[in-house]
N, C-alpha and C positions, 0 to 999 in steps of 0.2 A: 504494500500500500504506500509506503514511504517513497519507493522508487517511482511509483505511478504519479504521486503528487509532485515530485521534484522534476521528473523528466517529461511527464505528460503521457507516458506509456509504460507498460510493464512487459518483461520478456520471461517466458517460461523456458528456461534453458533445457530442462529435462525433455519437454515436449519437442523443442527444436532438434535436439540430438536424436530423439526417437524418429522424427520425420526424416532426418538425413539418413539415419541408419536403414530405415525401411526403403528409401529410394535407392540407396546404394545396393541394398540386398536384392531389390528387383532387377537392377541392371546386371548384377553379378549372375543372377539366375538366368537371364537372357543369354549370357555368354555360354553357360553350361548347357542350356537346352538347345541352343542353335547347332545345326549340323556343321556350320562353318565357324565353330567357336574359336578356332585358331586365328580368325581374321580380326578379332577384337580383343586386344589385351586389356589389362586392368587400367593402364594409363589412358587408353582410348575411351573406355567406358566412363572414366572419371571426367574426361574432356567434355562429355555431354552434360554432366552435372555442372561443370564450370560455365558452360555456355548458357543453358536455360535456367539454371538454378544457382546463380552466383550471389543471390541474396536469400536470406532466411525466409523472406516473404513468399518467394516462389515455391519453396519447399513446403511451407505451411499451406499455401494455396492448393498444392497437389494433394496434400493429406486431407484437406477439408473439401475437396472437390469444388473449389471456387476459382478454377482456372478461367481465363478469358474465353468468351464464346464468339467474339467478333474481331475482325481486323480493322485496319485503318484506311487502306487504299481502296477507293471506289472507282479507280480509273477503268475505262472500258477495255477489257482484254478478251479477245475471242480468237479462236483458231479451230480448225477442223480436226476431227479425229485422224483423217488421212495424213495431215501434216505431222502429227506426233508419231503415227505409225511408221511413216517413212524414216523419221529420225531413229526410231527404235530398230528398224531394219539395218540402218547404218551401224548402230551400236553392236548389233548381233554380228554383222559381217566383220567388224574390227575384233570382237572378242573371239570369234571362231578362227580368224587369221592368227591370233596369238595363242590359240588352243586353250582358251579360258571359258569356252562355251561349246555346247553341242548343238545339233540342229533342233533339238527340243526347246532350246532357249527362246523365250518370247513366242512360242508356238501356241496359239489359242486352243483351248480344249473345245470351245464352241465359238466358231467365227462370229464376230459382231459384238462379243461381250466387252472387249476393250473399248470399242467405239461407244458402247452403251455407258461405260463409266464416264467417258468424256462428256457425253450428253447429259448425264446426271449432274455433273459438276456445274454445267451451264443452264440447268433447267429453270424454268420460270413458273410462277404460280400467280394467277391474276395479273399477268403482265409485268410482274416484278421478279427479279432474280431470287431464287430460293437462298442462295449463298450470296450475300450482298457485297462482300469485299473480296479483293483478289486473294488475300491471305486465307480466307475461309475456303475459297475455291481450290487453291493449291494444296491446302491441308487435307481436304477431303479427297483430292486426286491421289495423293500419296497413300492415304489410309485405305481407300477402296481398291487400288491396284494391288497393294500388299495383302490385304485381308480377303479379297474375293477369289484369289487363286484362279484367275482366268487363264493362266498359262501352264503348260506342262512343266516348265522349268523357268527359273529366273524371275519369279514374281517380285522378290525383294529388290533385286538389282534393277529391274524394269521400273518398279515404283520409285526408287530413288532417282533414277535417270529422268523419269517424267517430271518429278518434283523440281529438279534443278533446271530442266528444260523450260518448264512453265515460268519459274522465277526469272530466268534470263529473258524470256519473252516480255515479262512485265517490268523488267529493269529493277527487280527487287533482290537480286542475288547478292548477298554480302559474304564474300569468301572469308572474311575475318571471323564471322560467327559460325557460318555453315562449313566447318572444316570437314574433310573426308571422314575422319574418325567420329566426329559428332553425328554426321549423317548416317554412318554405318550403325552406330549404337542406337540412334533414334529409330531407324528402320527395323532393327532387330527387336527393339522394345515393342513396336507396333505389331510386328509379326507374332510375337509370343503373348501379346496381351489378351485378356478376356474380352470378348465382344461387348459385354455389358459395360466395359470401361472405355467405350469409344469416345465419349465426350471428353474424358480425361486425356486421351491420346491427342485428340484434336486441340485441346487446350495447351498441351505441351508444345505442339508444333507452332501454335500462335505465339507462345512466349518466345520461342526460338526466333521467330520472324520479327518480333518487336524490338529486339536488341539493336 
């Protein structure tokens, strides 16, 4: 009470430490559960925490499910699914050339599903965009591509690529915050998350894009 009266706020250190421990535990679990766990080391996983949770407030928001639901940029960004699909084909060709992917990479289980995700991102209701901001659109693009498993192989890599591709289109790509290790850890976190925590995952992406 004294600290609250003097500072105007009070900090529950035990709660904050618990929040931090739970978040780190979740990311560590992602590393172990992922088939490609050797791709993300401890330092890389912690890099994600440094990026989107470099304040106690962010960690507390994650724990309390009070993460942001909206972005800031309302600029008009639109592209066709064909444009993104062509870029994914180029990615596939480059990966196959380096023997880092097989022909199953980015091969749709059911043709048209990937285009359907792009359509969902830009869908409207009553003449208004369902996802009002660019950040909301790109966050849902990453989430849906990773979680809907529309490809036989490479859902996580294709999702991460699509995410960066969209951000470049919108001139919102910040390489200082969206480091390769942070993007990898975030993508794995989404992949292994419980579907019921979708809003939390979207919130984490929005925090990342706010920095």
